N, C-alpha and C positions, 0 to 999 in steps of 0.2 A: 884367822878366827879359830878359837879352840873348839874341839868337838865337845858336845854336851853329854855324849854317852861313850862308854868304852866299846870299841869295835867288837871285841870278843863277846861281850854280853849281847850285843845286837845279833851277831852271827848265831850264838847259842840259842837265842830265843827263836830266831827264824828256822833253824834246823829242827827245833822241837815241834814246831807247828806245821811245817811244810815238807811233806815227804818228797815232793819233786825237787826241792832245793837240796835235800840230803842226797838224793840220787845224783844230781848234777855236780855237787861238790866232790863226792866220791869218784865220779867219772873224771872230773877235772884233775884230781890228784893222780889217778892212774895215767891219764893222757899225758900229763907233764912228765911222768917217769918214762913213758914210752918214747917221748920226743927228746929225751936226753936232758931234760931240765930237772935233774934229780933233786937238787936243793929245794926247788919250788914244789915239786911233787911231795917230798917228805914234809914240807911245811904245811901244805894243804891237808895231807892225811893226818898230821898231828893235830891241826885245828879241828878236823872232822871228828877224830877220836875223842878229844877233850870235850867237845860239845855234844857227843852222842853216847857212845858205849863207855867211855872212860878207860884209862889205862889199867885200872884195877881189874875190871871185868874182862878186858881184852887179855890180860895176863892169865886169867883163869881159863879162857877159851883156847889160848895157845900153849898153855903150860910153860909160860916164860915169865920171868920177873917183870912186874910193871916198870921198875926202874930201868931194866935192860931195854924194854920196848921204847921207853922215853928217850934213852940214849941213842938207840938205832935211828929214830926219826928226828933227832936233834940236829942242830946245824953242823956239828962235827961227826955225826954218826955215819957209819958205813955198813949198813945191814947187808948180810949175805942174801943172795937172790932167794934162797929157800925160805928164809925168815920173812922177807918182804912179801913173797907170794902167799905165804901162810897168813900173814896179817890181812892182805887184800881178800883172800878167800873167806876168812872169818867175818870181815866187814860186809862182804856181799851176802853171806848167809844170814847174818843178823838183820840186814836191811831187807832181805827177801828179794834180791835181784841177782841177775847174772850178767856181768859185763862181757861183751864180745869185741874182738879185734877185727876190723875190716881193713883190707888193703886198699889204698887209694893212690892213684898216680897223679 
């Protein structure tokens, strides 16, 4: 059975109205990166950025080209750690939250 709505539109609308969902999606992207699921983490962050701040505004916040940021988080992108952490830092600041890493055995 075909979907009646585009998934990205549904996610964008939910992120716009639900701060808890925005926080959870940003956290999920970072968790995936830390777990070594880099492609999934980049994809989640890309979807989060598209639905919230947008690459144009993020480019202004990071002093990087929006197209360069899109490539970094694209399927074939390979961002340097410095760039990735700068992106995450800007997203946290814009969202008004601070993610922490906790060691678990």
